[in-house]
C-alpha positions in Angstrom: -16.8 -48.6 -31.0 -13.6 -46.7 -32.0 -10.3 -47.7 -30.3 -9.8 -44.4 -28.5 -13.4 -44.5 -27.1 -14.4 -46.1 -23.9 -17.6 -47.3 -22.3 -18.8 -46.0 -18.9 -22.0 -45.5 -16.8 -23.4 -42.1 -15.8 -22.2 -42.2 -12.1 -18.6 -42.4 -13.4 -19.1 -39.1 -15.2 -20.7 -37.1 -12.4 -18.2 -35.1 -10.3 -18.7 -33.7 -6.9 -19.9 -30.5 -8.5 -22.5 -32.4 -10.3 -25.7 -34.3 -9.4 -27.6 -37.4 -10.7 -30.8 -37.7 -8.7 -34.6 -38.0 -9.0 -36.8 -34.9 -8.8 -38.9 -34.1 -5.8 -42.2 -35.6 -4.6 -44.6 -32.7 -4.7 -48.1 -33.3 -3.6 -51.3 -31.3 -4.1 -51.1 -29.9 -0.6 -47.5 -28.6 -1.3 -48.6 -26.4 -4.2 -49.0 -22.7 -4.0 -50.4 -20.8 -7.0 -48.6 -17.6 -5.9 -45.3 -19.5 -5.1 -42.1 -18.4 -6.8 -40.6 -21.8 -7.4 -41.9 -23.6 -10.5 -42.3 -27.4 -10.7 -41.1 -28.8 -14.1 -43.2 -31.8 -15.1 -43.2 -34.7 -17.6 -45.4 -32.6 -19.9 -42.5 -30.1 -20.3 -40.3 -32.9 -21.7 -40.7 -33.4 -25.4 -38.5 -35.8 -27.4 -35.4 -33.7 -27.3 -37.4 -30.5 -27.0 -38.3 -28.5 -23.9 -42.0 -27.7 -24.2 -42.3 -25.1 -21.3 -45.9 -26.0 -20.6 -46.3 -26.6 -16.8 -47.8 -24.1 -14.4 -47.5 -25.5 -10.9 -45.6 -23.7 -8.2 -44.5 -24.1 -4.6 -43.3 -21.4 -2.2 -39.9 -21.0 -0.6 -41.0 -22.2 2.8 -42.2 -25.5 1.3 -38.9 -25.9 -0.7 -37.0 -25.6 2.6 -39.3 -28.1 4.4 -39.0 -30.6 1.6 -35.3 -30.1 1.0 -35.8 -29.9 -2.7 -33.2 -30.2 -5.5 -33.0 -27.0 -7.5 -32.4 -27.1 -11.3 -29.7 -25.2 -13.1 -29.6 -24.0 -16.7 -28.2 -26.8 -19.0 -29.1 -29.7 -16.7 -30.1 -32.8 -18.6 -33.6 -33.9 -17.7 -34.5 -37.6 -18.3 -38.2 -38.7 -18.3 -38.5 -41.9 -16.3 -42.1 -42.4 -17.7 -43.5 -42.4 -21.3 -44.0 -41.2 -23.9 -41.4 -42.1 -25.1 -39.8 -43.6 -22.0 -36.3 -42.2 -21.4 -36.7 -39.0 -23.6 -34.2 -36.3 -22.6 -34.0 -32.5 -22.9 -31.6 -29.8 -21.8 -33.2 -27.5 -19.3 -33.0 -24.0 -21.0 -34.3 -21.6 -18.3 -32.2 -19.2 -16.2 -32.8 -18.7 -12.5 -31.0 -20.6 -9.8 -33.3 -21.6 -7.0 -36.4 -20.9 -9.1 -37.0 -24.4 -10.6 -37.4 -27.9 -9.3 -38.6 -31.0 -11.2 -41.1 -33.8 -10.6 -40.1 -37.1 -9.1 -40.5 -39.1 -12.3 -37.8 -37.0 -14.0 -34.1 -37.7 -13.4 -31.8 -34.7 -13.1 -28.3 -35.0 -14.5 -25.5 -32.4 -14.1 -22.0 -33.6 -14.8 -20.3 -30.7 -13.0 -17.2 -30.9 -15.4 -15.9 -29.0 -18.4 -14.4 -32.3 -19.7 -17.8 -33.4 -21.1 -20.0 -32.0 -23.8 -23.6 -31.8 -22.5 -25.3 -32.1 -25.9 -23.3 -35.1 -26.8 -24.9 -37.0 -24.0 -28.3 -35.5 -24.7 -28.2 -36.9 -28.2 -26.9 -40.2 -27.0 -29.7 -40.7 -24.5 -32.2 -40.0 -27.2 -30.5 -42.3 -29.7 -32.0 -45.7 -30.6 -29.0 -47.5 -29.0 -29.8 -46.1 -25.5 -33.6 -46.2 -26.0 -33.2 -49.9 -26.7 -31.3 -50.4 -23.4 -33.9 -48.4 -21.5 -36.7 -50.6 -22.9 -34.9 -53.7 -21.6 -34.8 -52.3 -18.1 -38.4 -50.8 -18.0 -40.8 -52.0 -15.3 -44.5 -51.6 -14.7 -47.6 -53.0 -16.5 -50.1 -50.2 -17.0 -47.5 -47.4 -17.0 -44.0 -48.3 -18.0 -41.2 -46.6 -16.1 -37.4 -46.9 -15.5 -35.7 -46.4 -12.2 -32.7 -44.1 -11.8 -30.9 -47.1 -10.4 -31.4 -48.9 -13.7 -30.5 -45.8 -15.7 -27.2 -45.9 -13.7 -26.3 -49.3 -15.2 -26.6 -48.4 -18.9 -23.3 -48.2 -20.7 -22.6 -45.0 -22.6 -19.8 -44.4 -25.1 -17.2 -41.7 -24.2 -15.1 -40.3 -27.0 -12.3 -37.8 -26.6 -13.6 -34.3 -25.9 -12.8 -32.8 -29.3 -14.7 -35.7 -30.9 -17.7 -35.0 -28.6 -17.8 -31.4 -29.9 -17.3 -32.4 -33.5 -20.1 -35.0 -33.4 -22.5 -32.5 -31.8 -21.6 -29.9 -34.5 -22.2 -32.4 -37.3 -25.5 -33.7 -35.8 -26.8 -30.2 -35.4 -25.9 -29.4 -39.0 -27.6 -32.5 -40.3 -30.6 -32.1 -38.1 -31.0 -28.4 -39.1 -31.7 -29.4 -42.7 -33.8 -32.4 -41.6 -35.9 -30.2 -39.3 -36.5 -27.6 -42.0 -37.9 -30.3 -44.2 -40.1 -31.7 -41.4 -41.4 -28.3 -40.6 -42.5 -27.8 -44.3 -44.3 -31.2 -44.2 -46.1 -30.4 -41.0 -47.1 -27.0 -42.4 -48.6 -28.8 -45.5 -50.3 -31.3 -43.1 -51.9 -28.4 -41.2 -53.0 -26.7 -44.4 -54.7 -29.9 -45.5 -56.5 -30.1 -42.2 -57.8 -26.5 -42.7 -58.8 -27.3 -46.3 -60.6 -30.5 -45.2 -62.7 -28.6 -42.5 -63.4 -25.8 -45.0 -64.8 -28.4 -47.5 -67.0 -29.9 -44.7 -68.3 -26.5 -43.5 -69.2 -25.5 -47.1 -70.9 -28.9 -47.6 -73.2 -28.6 -44.6 -74.1 -25.0 -45.4 -75.0 -25.9 -49.0 -72.1 -24.1 -50.7 -70.7 -27.2 -52.4 -74.1 -28.1 -54.0 -75.1 -24.6 -55.0 -74.8 -25.2 -58.7 -76.5 -28.6 -58.3 -79.6 -27.0 -56.7 -79.8 -24.5 -59.6 -80.3 -27.4 -61.9 -82.4 -29.5 -59.5 -84.6 -27.0 -57.7 -87.0 -28.5 -55.1 -88.8 -27.7 -51.9 -89.4 -30.0 -48.9 -93.0 -29.2 -48.2 -94.4 -32.5 -49.4 -91.5 -34.4 -47.8 -92.2 -32.6 -44.5 -95.9 -33.4 -44.5 -95.3 -37.0 -45.3 -92.8 -37.2 -42.5 -95.3 -35.6 -40.1 -97.9 -38.2 -41.0 -95.4 -41.1 -40.4 -94.5 -39.7 -37.0 -98.2 -39.3 -36.0 -98.9 -42.9 -37.1 -95.9 -44.1 -35.1 -97.1 -42.2 -32.0 -100.6 -43.7 -32.3 -99.2 -47.2 -32.7 -97.0 -46.4 -29.6 -93.8 -47.1 -31.4 -92.4 -43.8 -30.4 -93.3 -41.4 -27.5 -95.4 -38.3 -27.9 -93.6 -35.0 -28.4 -92.9 -32.1 -30.7 -90.9 -33.6 -33.6 -91.1 -30.5 -35.7 -90.1 -27.4 -33.6 -89.8 -24.0 -35.1 -86.2 -23.2 -34.3 -85.0 -19.6 -33.8 -82.1 -18.5 -35.9 -79.7 -18.4 -32.8 -80.6 -22.0 -32.0 -79.3 -23.3 -35.3 -75.7 -24.6 -35.6 -75.4 -24.2 -39.4 -76.5 -21.4 -41.9 -78.3 -23.4 -44.5 -80.2 -22.7 -47.8 -83.9 -21.9 -47.6 -84.9 -25.2 -49.2 -83.3 -27.2 -46.4 -84.9 -28.3 -43.1 -83.5 -28.2 -39.6 -84.8 -31.2 -37.7 -84.0 -32.6 -34.2 -82.2 -35.9 -33.7 -85.3 -37.6 -32.4 -87.1 -36.9 -35.7 -84.3 -38.5 -37.8 -84.4 -41.9 -36.0 -86.4 -44.9 -37.1 -90.0 -45.2 -35.9 -89.3 -47.9 -33.4 -88.5 -48.2 -29.7 -84.9 -47.6 -28.6 -83.8 -46.0 -31.9 -81.8 -43.5 -29.8 -80.6 -45.2 -26.7 -77.8 -44.6 -24.1 -76.1 -47.7 -22.7 -77.2 -49.4 -19.4 -76.1 -47.9 -16.1 -75.5 -49.3 -12.6 -75.6 -53.0 -12.0 -77.4 -53.9 -15.3 -74.1 -54.8 -17.0 -71.2 -55.7 -14.7 -68.0 -57.6 -15.6 -69.4 -60.4 -13.4 -71.9 -61.2 -16.2 -69.2 -61.6 -18.8 -68.5 -65.1 -20.3 -65.9 -66.5 -22.6 -68.2 -66.7 -25.6 -71.7 -65.7 -26.4 -73.4 -62.4 -27.4 -71.0 -59.5 -28.1 -70.8 -56.5 -25.8 -69.9 -53.4 -27.8 -67.7 -51.0 -25.8 -66.1 -47.6 -26.2 -63.0 -49.1 -28.0 -65.2 -50.1 -31.0 -66.3 -46.5 -31.5 -62.9 -44.9 -30.7 -61.0 -47.1 -33.2 -63.9 -47.4 -35.7 -63.4 -51.1 -35.5 -66.6 -53.2 -35.2 -64.9 -56.6 -35.2 -62.4 -56.7 -32.2 -64.5 -58.1 -29.3 -63.4 -58.7 -25.7 -66.5 -59.2 -23.8 -69.6 -61.5 -24.2 -72.8 -62.3 -22.3 -75.1 -65.2 -22.3 -78.2 -65.4 -24.5 -80.3 -65.1 -21.3 -78.6 -61.9 -20.3 -79.0 -60.6 -23.8 -82.8 -61.0 -23.5 -82.7 -58.9 -20.3 -80.8 -56.2 -22.1 -82.7 -56.2 -25.4 -83.4 -52.5 -25.1 -79.7 -51.9 -25.6 -79.3 -54.2 -28.6 -77.4 -53.1 -31.8 -76.7 -54.7 -35.1 -75.9 -54.0 -38.8 -76.7 -50.4 -39.8 -76.7 -49.0 -36.3 -74.3 -46.2 -35.3 -72.5 -46.4 -31.9 -71.0 -43.2 -30.4 -68.5 -42.8 -27.5 -70.1 -40.8 -24.7 -67.3 -39.8 -22.3 -63.7 -38.7 -21.9 -61.3 -37.2 -24.4 -62.7 -39.6 -27.1 -66.3 -38.2 -26.7 -68.0 -38.1 -30.1 -66.0 -40.9 -31.8 -68.5 -42.8 -34.0 -68.7 -46.2 -35.8 -71.2 -47.5 -38.3 -71.8 -51.2 -37.8 -71.5 -52.9 -41.2 -73.7 -55.6 -42.8 -71.7 -58.4 -41.3 -71.5 -57.0 -37.8 -72.6 -59.3 -35.0 -75.8 -58.5 -33.0 -74.9 -57.5 -29.5 -75.5 -54.9 -26.7 -73.9 -51.6 -26.0 -72.2 -50.9 -22.6 -72.7 -47.7 -20.5 -70.1 -45.7 -22.4 -71.9 -45.8 -25.7 -74.9 -44.2 -27.4 -76.8 -46.2 -30.1 -78.5 -44.4 -33.0 -80.8 -46.1 -35.6 -81.5 -43.5 -38.4 -84.4 -43.5 -40.8 -82.6 -43.4 -44.2 -85.7 -42.0 -45.9 -85.0 -38.9 -43.9 -81.1 -38.8 -43.6 -78.5 -41.0 -45.2 -76.2 -42.7 -42.7 -73.1 -41.7 -44.7 -74.2 -38.1 -44.7 -74.8 -38.2 -40.9 -71.4 -39.9 -40.4 -69.5 -37.3 -42.3 -71.5 -34.4 -40.6 -70.9 -35.9 -37.1 -67.1 -36.3 -37.7 -66.7 -32.7 -39.0 -64.7 -30.3 -36.7 -67.7 -27.9 -36.3 -70.0 -30.7 -35.1 -67.4 -32.2 -32.8 -66.8 -28.7 -31.3 -70.6 -28.5 -30.7 -70.6 -31.9 -28.9 -67.7 -30.9 -26.7 -69.1 -27.4 -26.0 -72.3 -29.0 -24.7 -70.5 -31.8 -22.8 -71.0 -32.1 -19.0 -68.0 -32.0 -16.8 -64.5 -30.5 -17.4 -61.9 -33.0 -16.3 -63.9 -35.9 -17.9 -66.4 -34.6 -20.5 -69.6 -36.6 -20.9 -72.3 -36.5 -23.5 -75.2 -34.2 -22.8 -78.4 -35.6 -21.3 -80.7 -37.6 -23.7 -83.4 -34.9 -23.6 -81.0 -32.2 -24.8 -79.4 -34.5 -27.3 -82.8 -35.4 -28.8 -83.6 -31.7 -29.5 -80.2 -30.8 -31.2 -81.0 -29.5 -34.7 -79.5 -31.2 -37.7 -79.3 -29.6 -41.3 -81.5 -31.8 -43.6 -81.5 -31.3 -47.5 -83.4 -33.7 -49.8 -82.1 -37.3 -50.0 -80.9 -36.6 -53.6 -78.9 -33.5 -52.4 -77.5 -35.6 -49.5 -76.2 -38.1 -52.0 -74.6 -35.2 -54.1 -73.0 -33.7 -50.9 -71.5 -37.1 -50.0 -70.2 -37.4 -53.6 -68.7 -33.9 -53.7 -67.0 -34.4 -50.3 -65.5 -37.8 -51.2 -64.3 -36.4 -54.5 -62.4 -33.6 -52.8 -61.2 -35.4 -49.7 -59.9 -38.4 -51.6 -57.2 -36.2 -53.1 -56.5 -34.9 -49.5 -56.2 -38.4 -48.2 -53.7 -39.3 -50.9 -51.6 -36.2 -50.2 -51.8 -36.8 -46.4 -50.7 -40.4 -46.8 -47.6 -39.2 -48.8 -46.9 -36.6 -46.0 -47.1 -39.3 -43.3 -44.8 -41.6 -45.2 -42.3 -38.7 -45.7 -42.4 -37.8 -42.0 -41.8 -41.5 -41.1 -38.8 -41.6 -43.4 -37.4 -38.4 -41.9 -37.7 -39.8 -38.4 -36.1 -43.1 -39.6 -33.2 -41.0 -41.1 -32.8 -39.1 -37.8 -32.5 -42.4 -35.9 -30.1 -43.8 -38.4 -27.9 -40.7 -38.1 -27.9 -41.0 -34.3 -27.1 -44.7 -34.4 -24.2 -44.0 -36.8 -22.9 -41.2 -34.5 -22.7 -43.3 -31.4 -21.2 -46.3 -33.2 -18.3 -44.0 -34.1 -19.1 -43.8 -37.8 -20.4 -40.3 -38.3 -17.2 -38.3 -38.7 -15.0 -38.6 -41.8 -11.3 -39.5 -41.6 -10.4 -35.8 -42.2 -12.7 -34.7 -39.4 -11.2 -37.3 -37.0 -7.7 -36.1 -38.0 -8.6 -32.5 -37.1 -10.0 -33.7 -33.7 -6.6 -35.4 -32.9 -4.8 -32.1 -33.7 -6.8 -30.3 -31.0 -4.9 -29.1 -27.9 -7.2 -30.9 -25.5 -7.2 -34.2 -27.4 -6.5 -37.3 -25.3 -7.9 -40.9 -25.5 -11.2 -41.4 -23.7 -9.5 -43.6 -21.1 -7.3 -40.7 -20.0 -10.3 -38.4 -20.1 -12.2 -40.7 -17.8 -9.3 -40.8 -15.3 -9.3 -37.0 -15.3 -13.0 -36.9 -14.6 -12.5 -39.5 -11.8 -9.7 -37.3 -10.3 -12.1 -34.3 -10.4 -14.7 -36.4 -8.6 -12.3 -37.5 -5.9 -10.5 -34.2 -5.5 -13.0 -32.8 -3.0 -12.9 -35.9 -0.8 -9.1 -36.3 -0.5 -8.0 -35.0 2.9 -5.5 -32.2 2.6 -2.0 -32.6 3.9 -1.6 -31.7 7.6 -1.1 -28.0 8.1 -0.2 -25.9 11.0 -3.1 -25.2 13.3 -5.0 -22.1 12.0 -4.4 -19.0 14.1 -7.2 -16.6 14.5 -6.7 -13.7 12.1 -8.5 -10.6 13.2 -9.5 -8.0 10.6 -10.8 -4.5 11.1 -14.3 -4.5 12.4 -17.0 -1.9 11.7 -17.7 -0.1 14.9 -21.1 -0.9 16.5 -22.7 1.7 18.7 -22.9 -0.1 22.0 -21.1 0.9 25.2 -19.7 -2.6 26.1 -20.4 -6.2 25.4 -22.3 -7.6 28.3 -24.0 -11.0 28.9 -27.4 -9.1 28.8 -26.9 -8.3 25.1 -26.6 -11.9 24.0 -29.4 -12.9 26.5 -31.6 -10.2 25.0 -31.0 -11.6 21.5 -32.0 -15.1 22.6 -35.1 -13.8 24.3 -36.1 -12.0 21.1 -35.6 -15.2 19.0 -37.7 -17.1 21.6 -40.5 -14.5 21.4 -40.7 -14.6 17.6 -40.9 -18.4 17.6 -43.6 -18.4 20.3 -45.6 -15.9 18.2 -45.5 -18.4 15.4 -46.7 -21.7 16.9 -46.0 -23.7 13.8 -42.3 -23.0 14.2 -42.0 -23.5 18.0 -40.8 -27.1 17.5 -37.9 -25.9 15.4 -36.5 -23.8 18.4 -33.5 -25.2 20.2 -30.3 -24.0 21.9 -28.3 -25.1 18.9 -30.5 -23.1 16.5 -30.2 -20.0 18.7 -26.4 -20.4 18.6 -26.4 -20.5 14.8 -28.5 -17.4 14.6 -26.1 -15.7 17.1 -23.2 -16.6 14.7 -24.9 -14.7 11.8 -25.9 -11.8 14.0 -22.3 -11.4 15.1 -20.5 -12.1 11.8 -23.1 -10.9 9.2 -24.9 -8.1 11.0 -21.7 -7.3 12.8 -23.2 -7.0 16.3 -20.5 -8.1 18.8 -21.7 -10.7 21.3 -18.4 -11.6 22.8 -18.3 -15.1 21.3 -15.1 -16.9 20.2 -16.6 -19.7 18.0 -14.7 -22.9 17.0 -15.4 -25.6 14.4 -17.7 -27.7 16.6 -19.5 -30.8 15.2 -22.7 -28.9 15.1 -21.3 -25.8 13.4 -19.6 -22.6 14.5 -20.2 -22.6 18.3 -18.9 -21.1 21.5 -20.7 -23.2 24.1 -18.6 -22.0 27.2 -19.8 -18.5 26.4 -23.4 -19.7 25.8 -23.3 -21.4 29.3 -22.5 -18.1 30.9 -25.3 -16.4 29.0 -27.8 -19.1 30.1 -26.7 -18.7 33.7 -27.1 -15.0 33.6 -30.6 -15.4 31.9 -31.7 -17.9 34.6 -30.6 -15.6 37.4 -32.2 -12.5 35.8 -35.4 -14.4 34.7 -34.8 -13.5 31.0 -35.7 -16.9 29.6 -36.2 -20.5 30.8 -34.3 -23.6 29.8 -36.3 -26.7 28.9 -35.0 -30.2 28.3 -35.9 -32.0 25.0 -35.5 -35.5 23.8 -32.3 -34.3 22.1 -30.6 -31.4 23.7 -32.7 -28.6 25.1 -34.7 -25.5 24.2 -35.8 -22.2 25.6 -39.1 -20.5 26.6 -40.0 -16.9 27.6 -39.8 -15.9 31.3 -41.1 -13.1 33.5 -38.5 -10.5 32.4 -38.0 -11.5 28.8 -39.5 -8.2 27.5 -37.0 -6.3 29.7 -34.1 -8.2 28.2 -35.5 -7.6 24.6 -35.9 -3.9 25.3 -32.4 -3.6 26.7 -31.0 -5.4 23.6 -33.0 -3.4 21.0 -32.2 0.0 22.6 -28.5 -0.7 22.1 -28.9 -0.5 18.3 -30.3 1.7 15.6 -33.7 1.1 14.0 -32.0 0.0 10.8 -29.9 -2.6 12.7 -33.0 -3.9 14.5 -34.9 -4.2 11.2 -32.0 -6.3 9.8 -32.2 -8.5 12.8 -35.9 -9.0 12.5 -35.5 -10.0 8.9 -32.8 -12.4 9.7 -34.8 -14.2 12.4 -37.8 -14.3 10.1 -35.7 -16.1 7.5 -34.7 -18.7 10.0 -38.2 -19.2 11.5 -39.2 -22.3 9.6 -35.7 -23.9 9.6 -35.1 -26.9 11.8 -31.8 -27.5 13.6 -30.0 -29.2 10.7 -30.9 -26.5 8.1 -29.8 -23.8 10.5 -26.6 -25.7 11.1 -25.8 -26.1 7.4 -26.3 -22.4 6.7 -24.3 -21.1 9.6 -21.5 -23.6 8.9 -21.4 -22.7 5.2 -21.3 -19.0 6.1 -18.4 -19.6 8.6 -16.5 -21.8 6.1 -16.9 -19.2 3.3 -15.8 -16.4 5.6 -12.8 -18.4 6.7 -11.7 -18.6 3.0 -12.0 -14.9 2.6 -10.0 -14.2 5.8 -7.3 -16.5 4.5 -6.9 -14.4 1.3 -9.3 -16.2 -1.1 -11.6 -13.3 -1.9 -13.7 -15.1 -4.5 -13.8 -18.8 -3.6 -15.6 -21.3 -5.9 -18.7 -23.1 -4.6 -16.6 -26.3 -4.5 -14.0 -24.6 -2.3 -16.7 -23.3 0.0 -18.4 -26.7 0.4 -15.0 -28.4 1.0 -14.1 -25.9 3.7 -17.6 -26.2 5.3 -17.9 -30.0 5.1 -14.8 -32.0 4.5 -12.5 -29.6 6.4 -14.9 -29.1 9.3 -15.8 -32.2 11.3 -16.5 -35.9 10.8 -20.2 -35.3 11.6 -20.5 -33.0 8.6 -19.6 -35.8 6.2 -23.0 -37.4 7.1 -24.8 -34.5 5.5 -25.2 -34.7 1.7 -22.9 -32.3 -0.2 -25.8 -31.2 -2.4 -27.3 -29.5 0.7 -24.3 -27.3 1.1 -24.5 -26.2 -2.5 -28.2 -25.4 -1.9 -27.2 -23.4 1.1 -24.9 -21.3 -1.0 -27.7 -20.7 -3.5 -30.1 -19.7 -0.7 -27.5 -17.3 0.9 -26.9 -15.5 -2.4 -30.6 -15.1 -3.1 -31.1 -13.6 0.4 -27.9 -11.6 0.3 -26.4 -13.4 3.3 -22.9 -13.4 1.8 -19.7 -13.2 4.0 -17.4 -10.2 3.6 -14.4 -11.4 5.7 -15.6 -9.7 8.9 -14.4 -10.9 12.2 -11.9 -13.7 13.1 -11.3 -17.1 11.6 -13.3 -19.9 13.1 -10.6 -22.4 14.1 -10.5 -26.0 15.0 -11.0 -26.5 18.8 -7.9 -27.0 20.8 -7.2 -30.6 21.7 -7.7 -31.5 25.3 -4.5 -32.5 27.1 
C-alpha cells in the first residue's frame, strides 16, 4: 500500500447523508403487480453489471407499512449471496421513491463528494476484497455474507485525485478488454448457430444427399424384417402388443426427411425385451433408508447431467437389487434425466460401466442397434431441435418433467439405413471436431481475458497501476491531500449533523403575510369539525381505525393549518411528539364533548376519538366554511394519512414544521441535511430515538406528493420553560 494511502472500513466512510443497510424483506403477500415501487433483486446484479431483469412491485401503502429503504441513482448494491458472492453494481436508474431492494442485497451510499463511487465499486469486485469476503462467508447449502461481516473488511483509501485517476485508467483498460471479449463471445455464438445448423441438416438428410446419390436404397425389406421381429417378440411375450408402425401424418413429424427414410416411434427402436424403455421407480420402492455403504450402484440424475457414469454416491444390497431388477441398467444402456432444468440430459453407459438400478429421476433406454445406432441417437437427442421438442412437451412449468411414458413411446424418430446413419455420424464428427477445437481456443482466450482483468484490479488496489508521471499529476491537483487527512474530513462530515449548535437566543415567532381564507372567524367548532371529519373517514376504512389517535389528529391539523392555510387558532411549539398546541386541543375537546361532536376514548397509550351524535353537524359546519376546492384538498390530505400510524404521522408533520422554520428564518432552499437536522437534532431528545433515514424518506415522500412548505405562518418555537 502506498504511503499516502490509508486502510478503513465502510462505516468510517458513510456520512450522515449516506446509508449502509440491508434491503427490505418483501414477502409474496406484500407484492402488487400494479404497484409503482419496483423491487430490485439478486437476479438484477451481474458481476459489475446491472442486468435490469426483475419485475416485482409493491404499492406505496405497503412501502409505508414496511418502512422500506428507497434506492437512489448511483447507490452501490452488494450481493450478499452468490453467484459470485459479494458482486457489486452501481444502481443506474432514476426515480427517487420508486425503487427498493431485496434483503439479500446491501445498499451503500456514502453521502459525500470526497469519495469516488466507481473506485469502491471496482475495489469491491477486485480479487483482494473477494478473497476477504470468502473468508467471512457462512452457510452450507447457500453461501452468504452478513452486512456486519462486510463492515469489518478493510478497504484502501487513496487521495481523491488518485481515486479519479485509477477509475479513469481502469475504464480505459477495460474498454479495450471488453471489446475483445465481445468479439470472442460473438464468435462463440456463431459457432453455436453453425453447430445447430449442421445437426439440423444432418437429421433432415442434407449432409448425406451426395452419399445417397451414390448409394441409393429403399427401406422396404428392412421394414418388413423389422415387422416380423416385432410380431415374433409379441408372440413370445417379450414385448407388449401395440401398433409399432403407425402411419404418421405430416404435421405429426418433427423433421422433414428424404423419402427413403422411415419415421418410427421410440417403442419400435428399443430391444425386444422387457423393460427396454423404463422410467425409474416411484414412491417407497427406492428410499434413502435402503442405501448402504457399498453394494450395487444406484444411478441418479447427476450421472446423466454430467455425462459421468463413474462417480457413484449411493448403493443397495444384492437382495434389494433383485427386487428392483425391472429398473436394472448396464453397459450400452442410455440413461436420461427426467425432470427440472436439466431435463433431457443423456449419458451412454460404456462397456466398463457397473450394473446397477436407476432412481426415480431417470429414464432407461435400451436401443436395438440393428434399427438405430446408439451414437446416432445420442447426437440426435442432444441436438437443439430435439431438446426443444422435449421441453415443449414437458409437464409442469416451474419444474418441467418428462412427458408420460405412453406419449414418449409414440414420439416419431427419423430413421435412415444403418449405413447412412454411420455416414451421418461421420459427417457430423468431421465438421464438429473443427468447431470443438475453435471453441476450446475461445474458452481459453476468455479465461485469459478474465485473468487479465483480475490482475489489473489487483494491481490497482495495491497501488501499482498509476505511473510515476500520473501520480505526480495527481499531487498537483487542487484537492490533493493525504488519505489520512481525507478520512478526517469525511469523519467531520459524518459528525457535523450530530454536533449540538452553540446556544442561541430563544427563537421569537416570526409572522409572515398569510393568504386570506374565507371564514368569518376562527371558532372552536371549526377545529372540532376537522377532527370529526378525520374520525369519520377513518371509521369508513376499518383497516385504518387502529391508526387513529389524538396525536395523529393534531399532526393532520398542523398540515391543514400550515399547508392548506386553513386557520385553526393553534400556536404550536416543538413538543416531543411534533408540532403541537395541546392547551388549544384541550379546549377543542371540551367544546366537542359539550356539543356531542365526537367522543374521547382511552387507549393503552394516550387516547383516541370516535363519532358522536352530532358529528355530521360539526362536519357540515366545517365544510360550509370553505370552497369546494379547499374541501377537495382536505379530503386528499386525510386520504394520504389514512394508513399512517402515529409515528409516521409525527415524522412527516415534524419534518414539515422544521423545513418551514428554515424558510421563515431566511433559508429559502435548505438542503435535505439541514431539514433533517432542524427536524430531529434541533427538535427534542425524543426525536433522536428515530432513525435519521426515516426523516430523509419523509422528505422524499413530501416532494412526491407536493406537500412542500412555502414559509406560511409563524415559526414553531421551543416551548417556554416552566418557572
